[in-house]
C-alpha positions in Angstrom: 102.6 119.0 134.2 101.3 116.8 131.5 99.8 118.5 128.4 96.8 116.8 127.0 96.4 116.9 123.3 93.1 116.1 121.6 93.6 115.7 117.8 92.1 113.8 115.0 94.5 112.8 112.2 93.0 111.6 109.0 95.3 109.9 106.5 94.5 108.9 102.9 96.8 107.4 100.3 95.9 106.2 96.8 96.9 102.7 95.7 97.7 102.5 92.1 97.4 99.4 89.9 101.2 99.1 89.8 101.4 99.1 93.6 100.9 96.4 96.2 98.2 97.6 98.7 100.0 96.1 101.7 103.2 98.1 100.8 101.2 101.3 100.7 99.7 100.4 104.1 103.2 99.7 105.4 104.4 103.1 104.2 101.5 104.8 106.1 102.2 102.7 109.2 105.9 103.6 109.1 105.0 107.2 109.7 101.8 106.7 111.8 102.3 103.4 113.6 99.2 104.0 115.8 96.8 104.6 112.9 93.8 102.4 112.4 94.1 101.6 108.7 91.4 100.4 106.3 91.9 99.2 102.8 89.3 100.1 100.2 89.5 99.8 96.5 92.3 102.0 95.3 92.9 103.7 98.6 94.2 103.3 102.2 92.5 105.4 104.8 93.6 105.8 108.4 92.9 107.6 111.6 95.0 108.2 114.6 95.0 110.6 117.6 98.8 110.7 118.1 101.6 112.3 116.0 104.3 111.3 118.5 106.2 109.0 116.1 105.8 111.6 113.3 107.3 114.2 115.6 110.2 111.9 116.5 111.0 111.5 112.8 110.9 115.3 112.3 113.4 115.7 115.1 115.6 112.8 113.9 115.7 114.2 110.3 116.2 117.7 111.6 113.4 119.1 109.4 111.4 121.0 112.1 111.5 124.3 110.2 110.4 122.7 107.0 107.5 121.0 108.8 106.4 124.2 110.6 106.4 126.0 107.2 104.2 123.3 105.7 101.8 123.2 108.7 101.3 127.0 108.9 101.0 127.4 105.1 98.2 124.8 105.0 96.3 125.9 108.1 92.6 126.7 108.2 91.0 127.4 111.5 91.6 124.5 113.9 92.9 122.3 111.0 96.2 121.9 109.1 97.1 119.6 106.3 100.1 118.4 104.4 101.2 115.8 101.9 104.0 113.3 102.2 105.8 111.3 99.5 105.0 107.6 99.6 108.4 106.5 98.5 110.1 108.2 101.4 107.5 106.8 103.8 108.4 103.3 102.6 111.9 104.0 103.9 110.7 105.4 107.3 111.5 109.0 106.2 109.4 112.1 106.0 109.5 114.0 102.8 106.9 116.7 102.3 105.4 116.7 98.8 105.3 120.3 97.6 104.8 121.7 94.1 104.4 118.9 91.5 102.4 115.9 92.6 104.6 112.8 93.2 104.4 110.2 90.5 103.4 107.5 93.1 100.8 109.7 94.6 100.9 111.2 98.1 99.9 110.4 101.6 97.5 113.2 102.5 97.2 114.1 106.1 94.6 116.3 107.7 95.0 117.2 111.4 92.1 118.7 113.4 93.2 120.1 116.8 90.5 120.2 119.5 92.9 121.0 122.4 95.1 123.0 122.8 95.2 125.7 120.1 96.6 124.7 116.7 99.7 126.8 117.2 100.5 125.1 120.6 100.1 121.7 119.0 102.4 122.6 116.1 104.9 123.8 118.6 104.6 120.4 120.4 105.2 118.3 117.3 107.6 120.6 115.5 109.0 123.2 118.0 110.6 126.4 116.8 114.3 126.2 116.3 117.3 128.4 116.8 120.5 127.5 115.0 118.9 124.3 114.0 118.1 123.2 117.5 114.6 122.9 119.0 113.8 125.8 121.4 111.6 124.6 124.2 109.0 127.2 125.1 
């Protein structure tokens, strides 16, 4: 059985005067390689309908519990959002930005889930864990 996921992922990242726009775009593309990116003055905007690579990075870095905490803490209705540190994204890593804003600014991500329910989609990209290992539902 193949699950069908219908999601809209909006990504925004500021580009500061001290940064090279293409490097910020590369950072976003490292985390969301399927995103359609647009450069505008002082900002990179992107949209994608897949978080598969993002999910692979969460699994590889073994930060599923952290991710789930962020997703559920920032959930409103059929949408959840989170912020990532740009510097980590430059290095192909996910580092959630919590508390104080990062000095380089953050990659802001907003995920709207049409199908299935938000909880099911979060379970898909960041499954619950037991003793640090993903538990398949």
